[in-house]
C-alpha positions, -999 to +999 in steps of 0.1 A: -511-128-580-503-151-608-508-189-604-473-202-598-483-237-608-489-225-644-455-208-644-437-241-639-418-254-670-430-287-683-399-303-668-404-288-634-440-299-635-429-334-642-406-333-612-434-320-591-457-348-601-430-374-596-423-361-561-460-361-553-460-399-559-437-406-529-446-434-505-455-411-476-481-393-498-496-426-510-500-439-475-523-409-468-542-412-501-580-416-499-581-441-528-549-461-523-559-488-548-562-463-576-531-444-567-510-476-565-525-490-597-513-458-615-477-464-606-453-478-631-437-511-618-403-496-612-417-467-592-438-491-571-407-511-563-387-480-553-415-468-530-417-503-513-380-503-507-378-467-495-407-473-470-396-508-460-419-538-464-437-535-431-445-498-435-454-502-472-478-531-465-510-511-470-497-502-505-484-536-513-518-551-509-529-531-540-500-541-563-509-552-597-494-584-612-468-565-632-458-543-602-455-574-579-434-593-605-411-563-609-405-562-571-396-599-572-374-595-603-355-567-587-351-582-553-350-620-555-322-628-579-284-626-573-266-629-607-281-661-621-293-675-587-328-673-573-329-662-536-356-681-518-351-661-485-356-628-503-389-640-517-399-653-483-395-618-469-420-604-495-444-633-489-443-628-451-456-592-456-487-605-473-491-634-449-496-608-421-529-601-439-541-637-439-541-668-460-561-654-488-538-624-494-508-648-492-522-672-517-533-645-542-499-630-541-481-663-547-504-673-575-498-639-591-461-647-596-447-665-627-456-702-626-419-709-629-411-688-598-438-706-578-424-740-587-388-728-581-396-715-546-414-746-535-389-770-550-361-752-532-378-753-498-398-786-499-395-823-507-426-839-521-435-876-515-465-892-532-483-918-511-492-937-542-458-937-560-430-932-535-415-951-506-416-925-479-385-926-456-390-930-419-384-899-398-370-918-368-359-888-348-391-869-357-370-838-363-381-830-398-410-807-404-436-826-424-473-822-433-498-839-456-515-819-483-553-814-476-562-839-503-540-865-486-521-872-519-487-859-509-464-856-479-444-825-478-411-822-459-392-789-453-357-792-468-338-768-445-336-762-408-327-725-415-356-703-404-373-683-431-397-654-428-425-677-440-432-714-433-435-732-467-459-757-452-482-729-441-479-714-476-490-746-493-519-748-469-530-713-479-527-723-516-549-753-512-574-733-492-576-707-520-575-730-550-571-767-545-569-776-582-542-750-589-523-760-558-524-796-568-511-787-603-482-768-587-472-797-564-473-821-594-451-798-614-426-798-585-423-836-588-418-838-626-401-806-637-363-804-636-352-777-612-324-765-634-347-761-664-373-743-643-347-719-629-333-713-664-367-705-677-376-682-648-343-664-652-350-659-689-384-643-683-369-622-655-340-609-676-363-599-705-384-578-681-353-563-665-340-553-699-372-535-706-366-515-675-331-506-686-313-531-663-294-547-692-269-575-692-235-566-677-217-571-710-241-546-726-240-521-697-202-517-697-205-499-730-211-468-708-174-468-700-162-473-735-146-445-755-173-422-769-180-418-806-167-385-820-197-377-842-234-379-833-254-406-849-268-398-883-303-411-875-328-391-856-331-400-819-361-422-811-376-429-777-360-457-758-375-492-759-380-489-722-410-499-700-404-468-678-421-438-694-417-412-666-393-402-639-395-422-606-396-400-575-362-415-565-346-400-596-367-368-598-355-357-563-319-356-576-328-333-605-338-305-582-302-295-579-290-272-607-263-282-632-260-279-670-282-310-676-310-298-653-310-263-667-311-276-702-340-300-695-359-270-680-358-253-714-374-282-733-410-272-744-420-300-767-437-328-746-426-357-769-389-345-768-390-341-730-406-376-727-378-391-748-351-373-728-365-384-694-369-419-707-333-419-719-322-406-685-339-434-666-325-460-691-290-445-685-293-446-647-306-482-647-279-493-671-253-476-649-265-495-618-255-527-637-223-512-652-210-502-618-214-538-607-244-538-584-281-545-583-311-522-576-318-539-542-300-511-523-320-479-527-292-457-513-268-472-538-292-466-567-297-430-556-259-426-555-255-440-590-283-417-602-263-387-589-232-400-607-251-403-640-266-369-636-232-353-630-213-373-656-238-364-683-235-327-674-197-331-676-201-347-710-222-318-722-195-293-711-168-314-727-186-314-760-194-277-759-157-268-750-146-286-782-171-267-803-157-233-794-124-236-775-118-198-776-150-192-756-149-222-733-158-205-701-189-190-717-202-218-738-199-246-713-224-230-690-250-221-717-281-243-713-294-233-747-264-248-764-268-279-742-303-283-755-289-285-790-266-313-778-295-333-765-311-332-800-281-350-815-267-371-787-284-397-765-280-396-727-257-426-729-235-409-754-233-378-732-224-400-703-196-416-723-182-382-732-182-372-695-166-404-684-139-400-710-129-367-693-125-385-660-105-413-677-080-388-690-076-375-654-071-410-641-044-416-667-025-385-653-029-399-618-014-432-629+015-414-645+021-396-612+022-429-594+052-439-615+072-413-596+091-432-568+083-405-542+046-406-549+045-444-550+064-446-517+041-421-500+010-440-513+023-474-502+032-463-466+017-487-440-012-472-422+007-470-389+034-449-406+010-425-424+007-389-413-022-379-391-024-345-407-059-339-422-045-326-455-024-358-459-054-380-452-075-361-477-048-363-504-048-401-499-085-401-504-081-379-534-056-403-551-074-434-541-107-422-557-088-413-589-072-447-591-104-467-584-119-487-612-141-458-621-125-424-612-143-402-587-137-371-567-123-379-533-106-362-504-129-332-503-145-337-469-123-331-439-146-352-418-144-382-441-115-385-465-130-416-481-163-398-492-166-397-530-187-381-557-187-379-594-170-352-614-197-328-625-180-302-645-148-292-664-141-270-634-139-301-613-115-317-637-093-286-638-093-284-600-083-320-597-055-316-622-041-286-602-044-306-569-025-335-585+003-312-595+004-296-560+007-331-545+035-340-568+054-308-559+049-315-522+062-350-525+089-346-551+099-310-547+093-300-583+067-306-611 
């Protein structure tokens, strides 16, 4: 019997290896430290979020500095604002392992992040230089540093996952000189400048992962170029070099993109394409207006990108040979040729353009008084018929900021997915026309 492992295409082998790096597998690994160290920072983050911090604790204890920093970068910022409570949740996980694990973890972060967290949670008074206010009601949480140089006071009464006074105690216990340097920096550094510097470092690292600035990410929704770039395609300048398991699991389903990737034999070409795909997904997370903190959301965006790229391939192939459209749009060999000329982002833009055309048709239908009146009916006056509810979900999804397929699930009319093929587009156009006929009596 032939060895089925050797029969896997290189792409399928990549998927198999990616799925083997799932969190559940790592929890059972004999040498967890080596297995975790081999993860790329983005994959380590996804595993931690999928498992949950408590369950992932044995793995988190082996995170490298870069992996830990990626986890904090991806979790503890909202727009331009640092989220102390989010960092406290991560620190609390390490605090469960004792003061040493907590201190080592905190000191592994960017110095600016260390100062920022403590400055937002504590007030520092110097016994030598400051007049310390009386705490007449003895309600404020205070403590002296072990060297008796400073008095620390907790700023907020809101409970956090970790006591900042306990954190400082762990820092002094682990490295008194470094802890003293950190407290001194809290007193003299301007918080706004520290936050700005921390954000700059964080944004640079996020960009390397493909989570680009919003103004750069929205290019995904811009009209596509009509001719492929004249220069040969190069690997993305991306810190992610292989498919995370979260993305790999979505490529097990067959569409034109997946079938084309399975035909790639050259390792360097496949590496470039996988890297481009990760970059496109991460960019789309930003472009759709969210952050990578919600793993379910990221997985949903990854499916949208997968399907929209496949739609873009079909759109381009249909233009090449309109007379054989049905045949050519399903040919993975022709799709391979497209991937040699177009980047994944370009293919996404071509797919999105097809959905934008459909959205335009839906907006034109809404100019018909009967359609507009039907759509604007108050909820109490709407029909309870399943078909009517699904038609509303269908129109609502088309008219959303980024058009999607809706109204296809009788159990949930608001469930949406991406358009994945020209057949999806054709079916939606026919459905739109049927709705117009139903409401207006004629096309």
